[in-house]
N, C-alpha and C positions, 0 to 999 in steps of 0.2 A: 502435574504434568508433564509424558514422554513428547519428547523431540518430536515435530510434525515434523519442520523443512530440510531436509536435507542442502539444499541448494542456501545460500544467501537472501536473505530479506535485506529490501531496501526501505526507508524512511526516509521522506521528503516535506520537510519543513522548515522554512525562514527561522521559526522560533528555537536558538540554539538550548534555551532551558527542556522543552515540550522533545526533543530530540533525547536530550538527556534523561527525562523519564522515560519515557517509553522506550528507551534502549536496554534499560535497567531492568524494565517490567518484561521485555522478551528473555535476557540474560534471565533471569531467577525463572522464570517458569520457564526455560531451558525449551523454547522454542523456534530456534533454530541456533546452527552452528555460528552464524556469526550475521553480522548486521553493516550493512554499506547504509552510511547518512552520507544526506543532500541536502544542504538549504537555498535549493532554487532549482525550480522546476526545469529548468532549460539544461543546467547541469545533468540533471536524472533523467534526459531524453539524451543529451549528448555520449551520455555512460551507457545506455540500453541500445544508442545504434553503435559502436564503440564494438573493437572486438575482446569484449570482457563476458565474464561469467554473468548469466541474466539471473537475478535474482528471482523467489519462486511465488515471493509475495510483494507486492508493493503497498508500504503505508503512505498515503497522500493527503496531505493536508489541502483543502480548497483554498482559504486565504491567504495567497502569498503576491509580493508586490510581482510588479513587470508580469508575469507569465503565470496567472493562478492554475491553481486543480483544472479548472471546468479547460482550458486550454491546452496544458498537459493532457487531458483527457482528448480530448479533437487530436492534436497532433499524436498521437500517442495512437490512436485510431486507422492513421496512415500506417505505420508499420505494418508488415509481413504478417501475414496471420498463426506462420511457423512460428515468431515470435512470440506474438500475443497468447497463445493459445499454452504456454508455458509460464504465461505469469498471472494471480489472480492479484487486485487492484482492492482495496478496503480504503475504501475515505477514512481516516481518520481526521476528524474536526472540531472545530468547535465550537461551527455552525449551530444549529438548532432549526433551518429556516424551513420551511414546507416546502419552499417551491428548490430547493436546490436536492431537499433531498426525493421531490419528485425528480428533477431531470437524474439524479443518481442513480434512481431506480429505473430509471430508461435505460440506462446506458448498459450493452451489453459486457461491457469490460469488467465492469465493476462486480465485486464478489459481496459486500456491505460495503455499510454507511454508519461508522461508528461514532457515538460522542468520544471527545479525550477527556482522562486522558485513559490507555490500555487497563486492564487489569484481566485479571485471573479470569471471569466468567466470561468478559469477551474476549477473550484470547481461546478459550473451549468450544466459544459458538462458531469463531473464522476458526476456530481445529473441524467442526465437527460441520463446517460448508464446506470445505478443502474438499474432506474426505466424499461429501457427499458428491462433487463435483467431479474428482476422481474416478467415484463408481459410472457416472453416465456415461 
């Protein structure tokens, strides 16, 4: 797979083992130049509001303590359009709940709903969707 992201990508997940595995898959697939890892949605929101390089893609877990992925998306929707247009969000979760999938499908900030863990096939589909999004 050719490198797809010129900017960093971000993983937001409270499980450090999942972060490690998904980061390695991203590295081995040459998907991005850099991976920013956040173990809480609050830290991720703070990072995005700061004077930092914005990630091109955010891989977001839904099931996290204190601030979950749904709350992250709610708060993220308040960000300026200029920021939200630069970032694609991929919900990367162990949840297989149809209700979660329906809520995510209705969210305009989310590119895809993907089950953990990442793999080459899932990254190819994300890559294809990213290029479709850029072309439109």
